[in-house]
C-alpha positions as CSV (number, residue, x, y, z in Angstrom):
1,X,-1.3,14.6,-4.0
2,X,-3.2,16.1,-0.7
3,X,-2.9,14.0,2.7
4,X,0.1,12.0,1.2
5,X,3.7,12.8,2.7
6,X,5.9,13.7,-0.8
7,X,8.1,10.9,-2.7
8,X,11.5,11.7,-2.3
9,X,12.4,13.0,-5.4
10,X,16.0,12.7,-4.9
11,X,15.9,8.5,-4.3
12,X,12.7,7.7,-6.1
13,X,12.0,5.4,-3.1
14,X,8.2,5.6,-3.2
15,X,6.2,4.7,-6.4
16,X,3.4,3.4,-7.4
17,X,3.3,-0.7,-7.0
18,X,0.7,-3.1,-6.4
19,X,0.3,-4.7,-3.2
20,X,-1.6,-7.2,-1.0
21,X,-2.6,-5.3,2.1
22,X,-3.9,-6.6,5.8
23,X,-6.4,-4.3,6.1
24,X,-9.4,-5.4,8.4
25,X,-11.5,-2.5,7.7
26,X,-11.0,-1.7,4.4
27,X,-11.9,2.1,4.8
28,X,-8.4,3.2,5.8
29,X,-6.2,4.7,3.4
30,X,-2.6,4.5,4.4
31,X,-1.2,1.7,5.9
32,X,2.1,0.8,7.8
33,X,5.0,-0.8,6.4
34,X,4.5,-4.6,8.0
35,X,0.9,-4.4,6.5
36,X,1.9,-4.4,2.9
37,X,3.4,-7.0,0.9
38,X,4.8,-5.7,-2.4
39,X,4.1,-7.9,-5.5
40,X,5.2,-8.1,-8.6
41,X,1.9,-7.3,-10.6
42,X,-1.6,-6.5,-10.6
43,X,-2.3,-10.2,-11.2
44,X,-0.1,-11.4,-8.4
45,X,-1.5,-9.2,-6.3
46,X,-5.2,-10.1,-6.8
47,X,-4.0,-13.8,-6.8
48,X,-2.3,-13.6,-3.5
49,X,-5.8,-11.7,-2.2
50,X,-7.8,-13.2,0.8
51,X,-10.8,-11.4,1.6
52,X,-11.3,-13.9,4.6
53,X,-8.2,-13.4,6.5
54,X,-8.4,-9.3,5.5
55,X,-5.6,-9.8,2.9
56,X,-6.7,-7.3,0.2
57,X,-5.4,-6.5,-3.5
58,X,-4.4,-3.1,-3.6
59,X,-2.1,-0.1,-5.5
60,X,0.2,1.5,-3.2
61,X,2.0,4.5,-3.4
62,X,5.4,4.0,-0.7
63,X,7.0,3.9,1.2
64,X,7.5,7.4,2.8
65,X,8.9,7.8,5.7
66,X,5.7,9.9,8.3
67,X,6.2,12.4,10.6
68,X,6.5,9.6,13.7
69,X,9.1,7.7,11.9
70,X,6.9,5.1,10.7
71,X,7.6,3.6,6.9
72,X,4.3,4.0,5.3
73,X,2.1,3.1,2.2
74,X,-0.7,5.0,0.8
75,X,-3.6,3.4,-0.7
76,X,-4.3,4.4,-4.3
77,X,-6.9,1.8,-5.1
78,X,-8.5,-1.4,-3.8
79,X,-8.3,-3.6,-6.6
80,X,-10.4,-6.9,-4.8
81,X,-13.6,-4.5,-3.6
């Protein structure tokens, strides 16, 4: 996975999840943890999305710790665009 911080193989913290992401610009591929609301299912993420307020449903990988010490999520795919 080029461009991704590798998931922690021991702890298993990073995993694929569905989420609602605050994204004023949908062209980004990584998001700070404070912009991501993890959901229990794909359907929940789509239901909670609100494009007028830039809250978009997506599938993410994370959390991972960046080189700057921030927790981030990587966008795998948008579900509601």
